[in-house]
N, C-alpha and C positions, 0 to 999 in steps of 0.2 A: 369685809376683806374678800377679794376674789379667790375662789378655791384654785389650788394648783392643778395643772394638767396631769393625768395619770402617766406614770412611767411603765411601759410594757413589762419590763423585767421584774417589777414588783408584783406582777399578777400572773407570772408564768405564761406570758404570751410572746410568741415569736414574731419578729418584724417581717419574716418571710412567710412563715406557715400559719400565722394567726393563732387560733386556738388549738391547732395541732401542735404536738411537741416538736421542739427544734431538732431533737435527735430521733432516729427511727425507733419505734417501740420495740422492746425486747421480744425476741422470738421464744426464748427459753430463760427461766430463772437460773442464774449462774450457780447458786448454792445447791449441791447435791442433796441437801436436806429436803428440798421440795420436789424430789424426783417422783414421789407418789402422785402429786398433782399433774406433773408433766406427762407421766405415763398415761393417766386418764385422758389428758388433752390430745395425745398422739393417736389414741384409738377412739376418740370421742364419738364420731359418727357410727363406727362399727358397734360400739357398746349400746348406743341408742337403738340402732336397727335390730340388734339381737335381743333387745329388751333386758340387758344385763346391767345397765348403768346404775339403776337404783341399788342393786345388790352390791356392786363394786364400791359405790360411795359409802354405803352403810358400813363396809368393812375397812375403810381407810383409817389411818391413824389421825388423831387430832393434832395438827401441826401448829406450832407457835409462829407468830409473825416477827419474832425478835431478830431473825436473820435477814429480813428485808431491809437493805441498807440505803438504797437510793430511791428517789421518786419513781424512776423507771421500773424498779422492782415492785414497788407498791402497786403501780398501775397494772403491771402484768398479773400480779396476784389477784387484783380486783376483777380484771377481765376474765381470767380463768374461772374464778369462783362464781362470778355472775353467770357465766355460761353453764357451769355445773348445776347451780341452783335452779335455773330455769329448765334445764333438761330434766332434772329430778322431778320438778313439779309437773311439767307438761309431757314428759317422755313416755308415759304409759297409756293404757286404754282409758284410764280415769286419772284425773289430776290428783297429785299428792299435796295435802295442805300443810304438811310438816317437813321442813328441811332438816336433816339430821346434823348432830354436832360436828362431824368431820368437815362439813362445809360451813355450817352456820357460825361456829365460833371464830374461825379466821376471817370469814367474810365480814362479820360485824366489826371486827377489829380494823380491817382495811377500809371499810366504809367510814369509820370514825376518823381515821388518819386523813383520808381524802375528802372528808366532809360531803359524803354522798350517801343516799339511802341504799338499803340492801335490795337492789333490783338491778336488772341488766339495763343500765341507762345508755343513752347515746354515746357518752364518753367511753363506756366499756366495750361497746360493739363497733364503734366507728373511730373515735379520736385516738384510741390506744390499741387498735386492732388492725394494723396495716404494715406493709413493708414495700419498698421499691424493688422492682425486679432487677434494675441496674442502678447502682448508687450514683453514677454520674449523670443520670437523666432526671428531669423534673418530676416532682411528686404531684403536680396538678394535672398530670396526664393519665387518663384511664388505661392507656397502653403500657404504663410502667408501674402498676399497682397490683398487689395481691393481699389477701387477708391472712391473718394468723389462725383464726378459729371461725368455724361456722357450725351450726346445728346439723345441717343436712349434707355437707360436703359438696353441694351443687354449685355450678358456675352461677346460677341465678342468684343464690344467696350472697355469694362473694360480690357479684356485680351490684346488688342492691346496697350493700354497705359502702362499696368503693365509689359509687357515684357521689355519695355524701362526702367521702374523704377528699375526692378531687375538687368538689365544690369548696370545701373548707380551705384547701390549699390555694385554689385560685382566688378565693376571697381574702386570704391572709394579708397581702399588701395593702388592702383597703383600710385595715385598722390603723396603722401608723399614718396613712395618707389623710384620713379624716380627723385624726388627732391634730395633725398639722393644719388642717383646714380650720379647726376650732381656734388654734393659736393665731392663725392669719386673720380670722374674723375679729379677734380681740384687738389686734393692732390696726384694723381697718384696711387690710391688704386684699382688696377685692380681686385683683388679678390672680393671686395665689388661691383664693377660695374657688374661683371659677376653674382654675386648672385642676384642683383636687376633685371638684364635683364632676368634671368631664371624665376624669379617670375612673371615678366611682361608677358613673353611668355605663361606661364601656365595659367595666368588669362585670356589672350586673347583667349585661347582655350576654357576655361569655358564660356566666353561670347558668343562665337560662338555656343556653345550648348544651351545657353538660347535663342539666336535669332532663332534657329531652332524650338523652342517650340511654335513659333507663330502659326504653323499649328494646334496645339492641340485644341484650343478653339476659333479661329477667322476664320470664314468661309469667303473665298474670295468674294462670292456673297454678303453677308451681308456687308462686308467691303466696297466693291466698290459702291454699290447702296444706302446704308443707312448711313454709317459712313463718308466716304470720302467727300461727298458733304458739310457737315457741317464744315469741316476743311479748306475749301478754304479761301484764303484771297481776296483782291480786285485787285491784280496785274495781268495784262494780262487776265482779266476775261470778256472781251467784248462778247465772244461767249456764256458765261454763263449768260449774262444779266446785266453785270456791266461795260459798256464801259468807264466810267470815274472813276471807283473805288467806294469808300464809303465816305460819308460825315458824320462827327460826329458833330451833331447840338449842339452847346453850348448855344443856345438861342440868340446869337447876329446876326445870319444870315450872318456872315462873314467868317465862316469856309470853307476852300477849300476842294475839293475832294482829297482824298489821296489813294494811291495804295501801299499796303503792301503785301508781300508774306504770304501765309498760313503756317501752322505748318510744320516743316521739321526737321529731325534729324541732318541736318547740323547746326541746332541751339543748338545741344548738345555740350557743351564745352569739354566734356571728349574725344570725337572723334577727335576734332582738337588738343587737348592736346597730344593724341597718336602720331599724325603726327609730331607735333612740337618737342617732346622730342627725336624722332627717326630720325629727320632730313629729313622727307619725304616732298618733294616739289611738289606742284600741279600747273601746267601751265594752261593758258586759254584753254578751250576745243578745241581740234583740233590741237593745237600747239605741234610739236614734239620737243624732246630734241635735242640739237645740239651736245651732247657729251656723249651718252649713254655708249660708249665703255671705257670711262675713268672716272669711278665714284670717283677715288681718287682725282680728281680735284674739289675742292670746291670753286674755285675762281669765276666761272661763275654761279651765282645763278639765278634760273629760276624766271621770273616775277611772282608776286603773283597772285593767281586766284581771280578775282574780286568777283565771287559769294561767295566764302568762307569768304572773308573780309566783304562782305555785310551781310552775315548771323550772323556775330558777333554783329551787331546792334540789333539783336533779342535775344541776351543773356542778363541776368541781368548785370548791370554795373560792379559790383565787379568781376564777372567771366570773363568778356571781358578784364578787365585790368590785371587780372591774366595771361591770355594767352599772352598778350603783354609783361608782365614781363618775362615769361618763354622763349619767343622768344629771349630775350636779353641775357639769360644765358645758353641756350641749347648748350651742347658741346659733347654729347654722340657720334654722328656720327664722328665728327672730332677726338675724342679720340680713338675710335676703329680704324679709318683709319690710325692713326699714330702708331698703335701697331699691324700691320697685322701679325707679327710673333707669337702673342699670340693666339693660336688656340682656347682655351676655350672662350676668349673674342669675337673673330670673329664669332664663331659658335652661341654663345648666342645672339649676335646682329642680325645676319641673321635669327635666329629662330623667333625673334620678328617680323621681316618683313614678314616672311612666314605666321605667325599666323594672322597678320593684313590683309595680302592679302587674306587669306582664309576666313576671316570674311567678306570682301567685296564681295567675290564670293558668299557667302551664301546670302548676301543682294540682289545681282542681281537676284538670283533665286526667292527670295520672291517677289521682284518687278515684275518679269515676271509673276508669278502665280497670284498675287493679282491685278495687274493693266493691263499689256499688254494683257493677255488672256481674262480678263473680258472686256476690251475695245473692243476687236474684237467681242466678243459675243454680246456686246451692239450694236455695229455698224450693225451687221448682223440682230439683232432684229429690229432696227430702220428702216431698209429697207423694212421690212414686214408690217409696220404700214400703215394704210390708211391716207390720208391727214388730215381727221378730227381727227383721233387718235393722229397723230403727233402734231397737233395744240393744243390739250388738254393735251399733256404730260407735266409733271412737269419739269420746266426749272431749271437745276442745272448742276453741274460739271459732273455727271454720264452719261448724255445723250447729251452733246455737243461735239460730236466727228467729227472732220474734217469738220467743217462747212466752207462754202465758199472756200477760197484759203488756208486755214490753212493746213499745212503739218505735224504738230506735235500735238499729244495729249497733252492737257494742264492739269496739275495737280494742287493740292492745292497751291503749290508754284508758279504756273503760268508759269512754263518753262518746257522744255524737260528734260528727266532724263537719259535715257539709255546711250547716248554718254558720259555724264559726269562720270557716275558710272564706265563704262568700262575703261575709261582713268585713273580715280582715282585708280582703282584696279591695273592697269598695272604700274602706277607711284610708287605704294607702294614698288615694288620690285627693283626699280632702284638704291637705295643706297647700295644694297647688296655688301659686301666687298669681300668675297671669290668668285673666278672665277666660281667654280662649282655651288654655290648658285645663282650667278648672272644669269647663263644660265638657271637654274631651274626656277627662279622667273620671268625672262624676256623673256621666249620663246613666240613665236607667237601662234595664235589660233591653237588648235588641241586637240586631246584626249590623254589620258595617254598612254605612250609608250616609246620607246627608240630612241634617236637621237644621233648618234656618241657616243653611250655608255652611254649617260646621260639621265636619266628619264625626260620626259616632264610633266609639270603640266597642266592638262586639264582645260578648261575654259567653262564648261557647254556645251560641244560639239559645240563650236563656229567654224564657217567656215571662210575661208579667205575673203569671201564676206562681212563679218561683221554680218552675221546672227547668231542667237543663237537658238539652238533647246532645247526645254524643253519637256522631255518625261514623260507622265503621263497617268492616266487611260483613259483620253479622247483622247489620241493619241499624235502625235508629232506636236508641234506648232513652227513656225519660227518667230523669233523676229529680226527686223533689226533696224538700227540706226535712222530710220525716225520716230520712235515712242518712247514714254516714258511718264512719268508724275509723278510728285512728289505728293504722297498722304501725306506725310508720315511722321510719327513721328519716325519710326525706321530707322536710318542711311540714310534717303532719302536726296539726294542732286541733284542739277540740274545745268545745264549750263546757264550762263548768256550771252545773246546776245546783 
C-alpha cells in the first residue's frame, strides 16, 4: 500500500512560513504569574554584564508550567528558560555546571511538552525568537525582522539569528511545493514536477543570497568572542570547563549530568527536508561512495549519517516526525532517473542540486571567515599572554583552542566541522542525472576552468591536499581538515565521532 502524503497541518507546519510558526511568536507571556521570568528577560543583557544574573536566578521562585495554555506560550517559556540556562552556565568567568531549580524544573517540563532537549536549540533561538517590525510586510525580509531575546544585546547577535529566520521564511513555500511535486510524480505529471523543481531551484538561489548577507551586520570578531561562547552546549566541553556536561537540578539531588550539543543549523528541519526530497544521501564523515559512477543505481543506499539523525532529536517533535514521513514518500530522484529522456525534467532536477551545492559552498566560506580565521587569531593571541594573564582569562569556548592533545577546534556543537561540511557539499552533487552535470558537480578540488571541454566548479580555491584558501583584506589564509567548529545557527553541521 502506497503511504499517504503528509498533511502540513498535522505537523505544525505553515504553508507560508514552513517550519516557522504561522503566528508571530509571543513577545511576553500573558499570565502575570510568569512576571519573574519576564523581568529577568527585560534586563537580561544588563544582568549578564553586571555579573548578577546567577544570583538573580538563584533567588527566583520555582514557577509551575500549569498556566501555559497555548503552544505559543510553551514556546515562549522554552525560549526564555533556554536563554537563562545558557547565560547561567556561560555568563561568568568560569562555567557553572549546575543549573538551579528555578530554571531547571520548569525548563525540563517545557522540554518534555515540546519534545526537545534541555539546551538552547535552533528552535528556541531562531524559530520562536523573532517578530516583524511591521505586520503588513513580509517576514522573509531582513529589513522587517527583529529578535525578542539575545545574550549580548548587540546588532550582530540579532542579525546572526535573523538571517536564519529570513531563510526559513523564504524557504517556507518550498515545503508544500515539493509535497505537490511528489504527488505529481505519483500520477506521472512531469510538467508539474518540472514546474515545482524550477521553483525550488529559484528559491535556493534566493536563500543563498540571504545567507551571504551575514557579512553585512555580524562582525566575525564579535561573533567569535562574544556571541559564540553563549551558544555552546555541554557536549565535549571538557576543555571549556564542563568535563561532565551540565546537571539540571530538580531539587531531588538525583539528576544525572547530561551532555547535549549546542545550537546548530543541522537542527533546522528545512535543510534536512531539502536533502530528503532531492534524494541526497549523506554518509558517515570520511566514508566514500562505492558507486559514484553509476548514480542510476538506487539499490545500494548509503548508511545514514549518525550526526544528522542525532540532530533530529533537537527538532520539535512534530517537525521530526514530518521528516520521517517525507522519507517514506520521497520519490523525485527515482522519478527523474526513470525519465532520463525528458531533458526539461533532468535539467530542472540537476539545477536544484547545483543550487543546493552552491548554498553549502557559501556556508563553508562563512564558517571559514567567522570561525577558522578567528580561532587562529585567538590562538596567536593566547601565545602572547603572560602566565598570569592566561590564568585570569575568562574560560569559555572562544579561548579553549588546542588544549592538551586536542587536535580539533571544538565548537558549540562540540565537534569538528570542516570535514563534514566539505563532504556534505560534495555529496550534494552525487545524485545528478545528466552526465555533464555530474561531471560539473562532482569534480575534484580546483578553480574555475576547463577540463576536457567541461567547465569545472571551483571550491573556494581548494587544493588536493585538502587545504582551502580564503582570500581577503587580511591576506590569504589556509584552512585544513584538522580544524573546524560548529558555532552555528546557520547551516552549521559537524561530524560525529
